[in-house]
N, C-alpha and C positions, 0 to 999 in steps of 0.2 A: 454549607451544603447538605447537613445531616439534621437540621431543625426540623421538627415535626416527626422523625422517626422514633420508632420505640427502643428506649436505651437498654443496652445489652447489661446483663450482671457483670461485674468484676470477673475476668476469668482467674482461676486458681494459678494459673500460671505467671501473673503478674507478680505475685509474691515471690516466686524463684528468680526472677531477675535480678543478677547483683545490685547492692543497694548504689555502687558507683555509676552503673549504666542508668539505673533509674534516675539518680539525681541530674545525670548530664541529659536525659530525656526530657526532665522536668523543666529544665533552664533552656531548652532549646528555642530559638526564636522562630516564630512561623513565618515562612518564607512563601511568597507568592508570586508566581511568575506566568505570563502568558505563553511559554514557551517549554515543552518538555524537555528533560536532558535525554543524551542519546540512549542510555539504556532504557528507560521509560518508552521513548519512540519506537525502540526496536522492539519491545515487548506488545505494544500495540499494533506494529507492523504485524507480527506473528498471529496476533489476534484477528487480525483482517484476514489474514488467511484463513484461520479455523473458522470463521464466520461464514466464509465463502463455501467452505467445504460441508458445511450444515444446511446450506441453502438447497431446494430443489433444482435438479438439473433444468427445468424447465425457465424457471426465473434466473439462472445463470445465463441460459441461451439467449434468453429475452434482452438481459442487461448488456450481453456481449453484442448483440443486433444493435443496439442503441448506440453503444459505444462507438462501433463502425460507422454509424450515420453522423455521430458527433465530429468524428473525424474529417468525415466530408464537409461539415460545414467550417471548419477552421482553414483544411486543406483548399477549399473553394475559395475562403477570402484571400487567402496569400497568392492563389494564382490570379485572381482578378487584379488585385491591387500591384503586385509585383510584376506582374505581364505586361501591365500599362506603363511600367518604367523601363521598357527595352531601349527605347531610343536614350534616355538618359544615361544608362548603365553602359553604352557601348565602349566607353573610355575607361568606365570604373565599375566593372560588374559587382563590385562589393556593395553596392547600394541596393541592388535586386535583392542580393542573398540577405542583407540586413532587414529590409522590409518583410521579406518572405518570413524570415526567422521571428521577426517582432510580433507578427500577427498569428503566427501558426499555433502558439500556445493556448489560445482561446479555446480550441477543442478539448486540451487535457484539462482546464480548469472545469469545463462542464462536466467531463467524465468523472474525474475524481471526485468532485463536489456533490455530484448526483449518484454516486454509487455504482458507476459504470464499471464494467468488466472487460479489461484489454489483456491481450494475450500476454502482452510484455508485464504488466502487473503481476497476474497470476503465475508467471515462472519464478517469481522472487517471493511473494506473500505465502503461496501453499507449500513449497518447500521450507519456508521457514517455520510455517506450524507443523511440519513434520519433525522438523530437527528438535522444535521444543517440545515433541510429543504431545501435540493437541490435534493431530490428525494421522489417519494413516495414509502410508505411501502411496496407495493406489488411487487416491484423489489426484495426484500429479498429472499423468498422463491423461485423465479422464477430462480434469478441468482445462488442460492446455488445449485437448482437441476441440472441446465445446468452444471455447473462449476465440480459438482461431478460426473456426468454420463461422461464428456468428459475426466477428469482426468482420470477414470477408465478405458475407451476404450484406451486413449493413454499407459496407463501403461501396461495394458494386451497385447497389440499389440507387445510392445517392449520386453516383457518377452517371448511370443511366437517365436518371430523373433530369439533372441538371442538364445533360446533353439533348434530351427529349425537348428541353425548353429552350434551346438554341442559346443556351449559356456557355458553350464550350466551342466558341469561335474565336476568331481574331487572336488578338494577342494572347488571350488566356489560352487558346488551344496551341499556341506557337511555344509557350513555355511548357505546357504538359508535354509535348513531343519533345522539347529539349531535355525535359527532365527524365522522361523513360530511357532516351538513348544515353544520357550520361551515367544512369543508374545500372544499364545493361552493358556498359563497356568496360567493365573491370572484370578481374579473374576472380574464380569461387572465393579463393582465400581471403583476398583483399575484402569482398564484400563482408564476409564473414567476421574479419576482425572489425569493420566498420559497424556491424551489427553489435557486436560486444561493447563497443565504445557508447554506442546509442542506448542500449538498455542500461547499461551501468547508471547514466544520466536520469534516464526516465524514472528508475527505480529511486535515484536518490530524490527526485522530485515528490514522487509519492511519500519516502520517508520523512521529506521536510514539511510536507503540508500535513502530515500526521504530528509533526512537533508542534506547529504553530495553532493555537487555540482561537484565533479569531479569522474574520474573513480576509482582511487586508493581508494578514500574516501567511495564510494559507496561498492566496494568490502570488505573492512575492516568492515564496518557497517553490511554487510550481513555475512559475515564468522563466527564472533565470537558467534552471537546467535543461527546461525545453528548447528555450530559444538557443542555448548554448549547442545542443547537438545537432540543430537545424542549420544553424550557421557553418559549423564546422565540415557538416556534409556527412554525417553518419546515417546509418540505415535503419529505419523503424519500420517493421513488417506491417503494422496496421495503417500506417499513414501510406506505405507504398500500394496497399490495397485498393487503396482510392486513386493515387496519384497516377500508377501505372494503368489503371483501367481508363483513366481521363486521357493518357496519351493513347493508349490504344483505340479509342472511339474517336480520338481528333484525326487518326489516320496515320499514325508514325509507321516507320519501316520494320519495328520489332513486331515479333508475334507473340501470341499468347504464351507458347512454349519458351521463348527467350525472357518474357517476364518472369515466368515459374522457375525455370531452371538457373538463370544467370542473376537473379535477384532475390526472389522469393523464399527459395530454399536456402542458401547460404545466409540470408538475413535472418530468417527464423532460427537456424541454430545458433547463430550468433547472439541474438537477442535472448534465447535461453540459457545458453552458456554463461551470459553475464548476469541474468538474473539468480539463476541457480548456485553459481559458483561464487561470484565476486561479491554479491550481496548477501544472497540468505545463509550461504554457508559461513563467508568471511564474518557476517555480524552476529551469527550465532556462537562463532568462536569468541569475538570479541565481548558481548553481552549475554549470551544466551547458554545452552545447555552444553553445546560442543566444547565451550571453554571452560566448562565447569563453574559458572558465575553463579551469585546468588540472585534470586528475583528480587527486583524492586520492590519495597514496601509501601512505597506510595500509592494511595487510591486512586485509581484509574477507572473511568467508565469507559469501556473500549468497544463494547458490541451492544447491538440493539437488544433490548429486553424480550423482544418475541422469539428471538433464537433460543432462549431459554425458558420459554413458555411462561415467563413471569407477567406478562400483561403490563398495563399502565401503573397500576397501583401497587406498589412495592411493599406498603405497609401490610395491605390485605394479604399478599401472598406470603409475607413472612408470619402473620399471624394464622395462616392456613395450615402452615408448616409448625405451629406451635414455635414460632421465631427460628425455625430451621435449627435448634438445639436439643439434643438431649444430655441427660446427666452424665459426667465421667464417671467411669467405673471408681469405685473408692479405693481399689488396688492400685490405682496408675502409679506407675514408678516416678520416685522424685528425680529430675534431672539435676546434673551436677551443674555449678556455676559455669563451667565451661561450655558445656551443652547449651545452657540458656542464652549465653552471648554469643553462640558460635556464628549467629547470622547477620553480626554487625557487618555492614558492608560501606567501606568508604570509598566514595565516587569523585568523579571531578566536581560534583556542586555540594559537597558537603558529607556529613555523617548521616547515613540512613540506618534506622533501628528496625530490625525485622524480629518481632518477638515470637516465641513458640506458641501455637494456637492448639486447640484441641484436636484430636485425630479426625482426619477426613471423614471418616466415617461416622461420626458424631452429627454430620450435617444431613439434613434432607438433600437429596440429590437434586430437585429442581431448583433450590436457592443456595446451592452450596457455594457456588463462585461469588455471587453478590455479598453473602454472609460474611465469607473471609474477609473481603474488601471492608465491609462495615465494620467488623470486630476488630480488623487491625487499626482502622480510623479512631474508632472508640479508645483503645488503648492508648494511642499517640495524642490524644487529648486529655489524658488523666493528669 
C-alpha cells in the first residue's frame, strides 16, 4: 500500500534500537488479515469520534436527520412484514419477534456504512475520543444534543410520510399500537436498564464493523448484535422515535407525554450510560489511555484525509511540507536501550514493535498524523 510514495530516509532512532530487537523485527513474518485486532479496532473507534468532533455542526445535524430516516426504512420494513404474521404468531409469538429482529438491522447497515450519525453511536465514540485525548469534553453534550434532535426529526418525518401515504393501516398499524403500549408499560428503571443493554450491543455492532475490512464482514458484524437487541426486547431511542410515532399516528391510547416520559427519557439515559461507561470508558481502560496502554504501531488509515486538509494527493501534500520532516537537533539526547525498547507491546495477536520517532514538533502540523504512520511503516519494512 506504500508503493509510489516518497521513501523516507532512515531515522537515526533505528540505530538506537537494541540489536536483539532489530533482529527479531527483521525476521518477523508479514501477517495479513481482513479483521483488525481489538486494540486497533478500539483506536479506530476513538478516531471515529475524533473525526466527528472536527466536522461542522451542520454536517453532523444533516447526517443525524438522514440516520433518523434510515431508521424509519428498517422499522417500516419490520412493521409491515412482521405485522402480517399476526395470525401465524398467535400460538407462537416468537415467530413475529424473530422476523422483526431479522429485518430491522438493514437500517443500521445503511447508517454505519454511509457515515450516518446516531445518538447511540455518538454516546460512545465521542467519549472514547475524549478519553484518548483526541477531543475536548465539551463536544460530548453538544454532539449528543444535535444527534438526538436530528434523529427525532428524521424518524418523525418518515413516520408522517408513510402515514400520509396510507401505509400505517391494518396489520401494520395494529403492530405499531401494540408496540407503543408494550414499550410504555414498564417502570422508569426497567426501561432505563433495557436501554443500557440495547446500546451496549449497538456499540458492539459499530465496534465489530470497524474491525472487518470487507463489506460482507461489516454486514455480519452489524447484523448479529442489532438483531440480538431487537429480539431480546431492549430499548433503542432512535428506533423508538420512529416506532412510537407510528403508534401514536395509528391511534393508540398512549399520549405524546406517555411516549416521552415512560419510554424516551429513560431509554435515552440508558443508551448514554451504556455508551459512555460500559463501552467508551471500559475499552479505554482495556486498550487505551485510561488503562495506561501503549498505542498500536500498526499502520491504520482511520479518518478521511479531508479532515486533515490533505486532499487526495498525499504525495503532493508531503512534498509541499518538505516531506513533513525537519532536521533533528544535533544535540538530541541518546536514549538508553531500555528507553528504545520500552514501547514493545505484546498483544493477543503477536508482538508489535513501536519504535521511537522524531519529536512530534519535527512534523508539519497538517501532515503530522499521516507522516507518523508512514514513517512507522517504513521502519517496519526495513
